[in-house]
C-alpha positions as CSV (number, residue, x, y, z in Angstrom):
1,M,-4.5,5.2,-21.9
2,T,-7.3,3.1,-23.2
3,P,-10.2,2.0,-21.1
4,S,-9.3,-1.6,-21.4
5,M,-5.8,-0.8,-20.1
6,L,-7.2,1.1,-17.1
7,S,-9.5,-1.8,-16.2
8,W,-6.5,-3.9,-15.2
9,A,-3.9,-1.2,-14.4
10,L,-5.9,0.4,-11.6
11,P,-6.6,-2.8,-9.6
12,T,-3.0,-3.8,-10.0
13,A,-1.9,-0.4,-8.7
14,L,-4.3,-0.7,-5.7
15,L,-2.9,-4.2,-4.9
16,L,0.8,-3.1,-5.1
17,I,0.2,0.0,-3.0
18,S,-1.6,-2.1,-0.4
19,I,1.4,-4.5,-0.3
20,A,3.7,-1.5,0.1
21,M,1.5,-0.3,3.1
22,V,1.8,-3.7,4.7
23,L,5.5,-3.7,4.4
24,C,5.7,-0.2,5.9
25,L,3.5,-1.4,8.7
26,V,6.0,-4.3,9.4
27,R,8.9,-1.8,9.5
28,L,6.8,0.5,11.8
29,L,6.2,-2.3,14.3
30,K,9.6,-3.9,14.0
31,G,11.8,-0.8,14.3
32,P,14.6,-1.1,15.5
33,A,15.2,2.7,15.9
34,A,12.8,5.6,16.3
35,Q,14.1,7.0,13.0
36,D,13.1,3.8,11.2
37,R,9.6,4.1,12.6
38,V,9.3,7.7,11.6
39,L,10.4,6.9,8.1
40,A,8.0,4.0,7.9
41,L,5.2,6.3,9.1
42,D,6.1,8.8,6.4
43,C,6.0,6.0,3.8
44,M,2.6,4.9,5.0
45,Y,1.3,8.5,4.7
46,L,2.6,8.6,1.1
47,D,1.1,5.1,0.3
48,G,-2.2,6.1,1.8
49,M,-2.3,9.3,-0.2
50,L,-1.5,7.3,-3.4
51,L,-4.1,4.7,-2.6
52,I,-6.8,7.4,-2.3
53,L,-5.6,9.1,-5.5
54,V,-5.9,5.8,-7.4
55,L,-9.3,5.2,-5.9
56,G,-10.3,8.7,-7.1
57,I,-9.3,7.8,-10.6
58,Y,-11.0,4.4,-10.4
59,Y,-14.3,5.9,-9.2
60,G,-14.0,9.1,-11.1
61,S,-14.8,11.3,-8.1
62,P,-13.1,14.6,-7.3
63,H,-13.7,14.2,-3.6
64,Y,-10.9,11.6,-3.2
65,F,-8.4,14.2,-4.4
66,E,-9.4,16.6,-1.7
67,A,-8.9,13.8,0.9
68,A,-5.5,13.1,-0.5
69,M,-4.5,16.7,-0.2
70,L,-5.6,16.7,3.4
71,I,-3.5,13.6,4.1
72,A,-0.5,15.3,2.5
73,L,-0.9,18.4,4.7
74,L,-1.2,16.3,7.8
75,A,1.8,14.1,6.8
76,F,4.0,17.2,6.4
77,A,3.0,18.7,9.8
78,S,3.4,15.4,11.7
79,S,6.7,14.6,10.0
80,T,8.1,18.0,10.9
81,A,6.9,17.6,14.5
82,M,8.4,14.1,14.9
83,A,11.7,15.1,13.4
84,K,11.9,18.1,15.8
85,F,11.1,15.8,18.7
86,L,13.7,13.3,17.7
87,L,16.4,16.1,17.4
88,R,15.6,18.2,20.5
89,G,13.4,16.1,22.7
90,E,10.6,18.7,22.6
91,V,8.1,19.9,20.0
92,I,7.1,23.3,21.4
93,E,9.8,25.7,22.5
């Protein structure tokens, strides 16, 4: 990718990911079922991680990638806990 292509591709990606996060927030608030809200929250985790990765590329800093890894780990743990809660009604047995 040429630098001139990156100069417009990265801001465009940031804008589109931000729009996706807003749409997921609408689904999170609107519902109608708990499963829809959990799926919207998972999508927001993914969008947040992608947003941080694109910002890391934009600024050229490796610290953003570590933050994205932390978000991915927290998303996995929370998604597992929420799915278990929805199935059984309890998280810890």
